[in-house]
N, C-alpha and C positions, 0 to 999 in steps of 0.2 A: 369955447375951448380952442386953444391954438396948439398946433403940433409943429415942432421944429425938426426938420430933417437935415442932418448934416451930410454933405457930400464930400466932406474932407476926411475921408477914411482911408486908411492905408492897408493895402492887402499884402501880406507877407507871402512870398513865394520861395520855395526851395529850389535850388539849382538841380537840373536833371542829371542824375547819376548815370554816366555812360560807361562806367567801369564794367568790363565784361565779367569780372569776378563777382559782381553783385548777385548773379543767379547762376545756378548750375547748368552747364550745357546739356546734361542728360535730362534735367527737369524740363528745360525748354523744348527739347526734341520730343519728349513724351507729350507735352502739352500741345505742341504743333500737330503731332500725329493724331491725337485724340480729336482735336478740333477739325482736322481734315476728314477723319472718319465719320464724325457726326454730321458734318456738312454733306458728305457724299451720300450717306444713308438717308438723310432727309430729302435730298434731291431725288433719289431713286423712288422713295415712297410717294413724293408729290407727283412724280411723273407717272407712276402706276395708277394713282388715284385719278389723275387727269385722263389717262388713256381709257380707264373703265367708265368714267363719267361720260365721256364722249360717245360711248357705245349705247348708253341709255339703259333703262331697266329691261328686264327680260320676262316674258310671260312664261307661265309654267303649265300651259294647257297640256292635257294628256295626248300621247301619240298612239295611234291604234296600230295593231298588227303590222309591224315592219316599216312604218313610215318614218321619215327622218325628222329630227328636231328642227323646227323652223322658228327660231327666236330672233333672227336678225343679228345675232352676235357674231363677231369675227374671231378668228384665232388669236389675234393680238389682244383683243379685249378680254377674252377668256383667260389667256395666259397672264395678263395683268392682274385680274381678279384673284387668280390662284397664287400668284407670286406675292401679292400684298398680304394675303391671308397667311401664307407660309411664313413670311417674315414676322408677322405679328405674333404667331403662335410658336415660332422656333422650330418649324417643321423643315427637315432637310431634303426629303424626297417624297415622291408620290408614285404609286403604281396603279394599274387598272382596278385592283381590288379596293384600294383606298378611294379612288375616284368614284367607284360604284357606291360605296358607303356614303360618301359625301353627297351623292346625287339622290339616293333612295332611302337612306337611313342616317341622315346627318345628326351630329351631336347637337344638343340643345345650344342655342345661341349662334349656330352657323348661319350667316347671312344667306338669304335666298339667292342673291347674285352669285355667291360662291358655289352653291349647289348647282345652279344653272351652268356655271362655267365648267364644273366637273362633268356634267352630263354632255356638254358640248364636246369635251375631249373624248368621251366614250363614243359619241355619235360620229366622230371624225377621227378614226384611228390612224389614218395616214398623217394627219396633222400632229397628233400626239407622237407618232413614230419619228417624224422629222424633228420634233422638239427634243425627244429623249436621246436621239442618236447624233445630234449636230456636233457634239464635242467628242464623243467616244463612239467608235463604230461598234456595231453589235446591238441587236434588238433585245435587250434584257427587260424592257418594260419599266425601267426605273428612271424617272425624270427628276433631276435635282432642282432646287430652287433657282440656281444660276441658269439652268436651261429655260425656265419660265421667264426669268428676267430678260434673257436674250430675246425670246419671242415677243415679250411685251415691248421691247425697244425696236421692234420691226425686223428682227432677224430672219423671220420666215420669208420664203420667196413669195412673189405675188400670186402664184398659182395655188397657194394653200391658205390664203388669209380669209377666205369667206366660208370655209367649211364645206363638207360633203364633196371634196375633190379627190382625185386620185393622183398619187405620186407617179412621176414619170419613171421611177425605178420599179414599180410594181410589176409582178409577173402577170401574164395574160389572164390567169385564173382569178386574179384579184379584181378584174374589171367589174364595174357596176352591173354589166349585162351577163354575168357569169351564169352558167347553166349546170344542172346536175344530171349525171348519167348519160348513156349513149343516146337517149331520146331527146336530149337537149332541153329538159324541163327547166323553165326559168327559176332562178333562185328566189325563194321567198321564205317566210318563217316556217312553213310546213315542210318544204323540201330540205331546208337547212337543218331542221330538227331531225328529219329522217336520216340525213347523211351523218350527223353527229351521233345519233342514237345507235345506228348500225356500227359505226367505228368503235364506240364505247363498248358495245357488246363483244365485238371481235377482239378488242384489246383487253377485255376484262377490267375496264375502268368504270368505277361506280359513280363518279360525279365530276363536274367541272366547275371552275370559277373564272372570273374575268382574267386573272393572270394566266391561267392555263389556255384560255381562248386566245389571248394575245400571242402566246408562244406558238400555238398551233397555226396562227395566221401569219406571223412575221418571222418566226424562227422554228419551223416545224422539224420534228425528228425525221431522220432518214426513213424513207418509205411511206411517209404520210401522204395519202392521196390528195391531189390538188383540189378535189371537190370538198374534202374535209377542211382543208385550209380556207377555202372560200366560204364554207358554211360557218366556220369559227369567226371569220371577219364579218360576216353578215350579222351574227349575234352581237358583236361588239358595236357595229354601226347602227344597230336598232335596239338600244338598251331597254326601251319600253316593252318590246316583244319578249326579250330575254327575261325581264322582270316578271311578266305575266307567266312565263313558263316555270321559273324557279319558285314562284310563290303560289302556284295553283293548288298545291296539296297542303302546304304548311305556310301559315301567315308569317310575315316578317321577312324583310329584304336582306338576307344574309349573303346573297350573291352566289350561293352554292346550289347548283342544279343537278339532281340525280338523273341517272339514265332513264328512270321511269318517267320523269318529267318530259324528256325529249321524245320518248315513245308516245306519250299522251298528245303532244303537239304534232307529231308526225301523223297521227291518226285523225287530225282535224280538230283537236281539242280547243284550239284558239278560236275557231269559228263558232264553236258551240257554247263557249263560255259567256 
């Protein structure tokens, strides 16, 4: 069998129409904008994924009475994980209550890395405060997705990128070596619970949640004792201890701790559990 292939074929081409009227300027502008938007969004998502991938996976080992989360994660990596998750799910903002739920009672399908990133932010309230206030002054405890994007792109200062660090703007009572009372008792889960419990009884407040703790630590009402603010910050910085306090009587991590829970912890309940 023989096959004849002819190379003498003619390709017809149409002249390129350079007439500006061939397409609508408005249509072209919209197309160009959409293309630029999609390209920018993809670049951001790829950057966030790369940042978090470089941080590696995070262990979820339990943290005992007042100890810090030691996952090796950085603020930039945690911000990247949260930002990517927020973009994916169309979430505009996060506050301490939402971070607590993501860490201790996450919705089905929430990646473990995202839960660990939420717990990192709880364990490092100075970092979260710097993120949520970098664009708008005032510690309202609400961080937008753009705030996390900024942190994921390296916006945080070098002194806050490894977690468990203190902001240079913190008051003296916010120091890690804070004490309670005239005797100078070192601040721990028991003494912090005692300070909060006494304040709640005095102010006739029945319960606290992470959002309220954040306000007491970073934007306290006039007349709030410095020891109470320090105790609130301790609970934020040690979410495992707070979780044990708020769940000791009722199972389920709803983030709400009654005054009786703090009384129990102030009487040494954490050591006996």
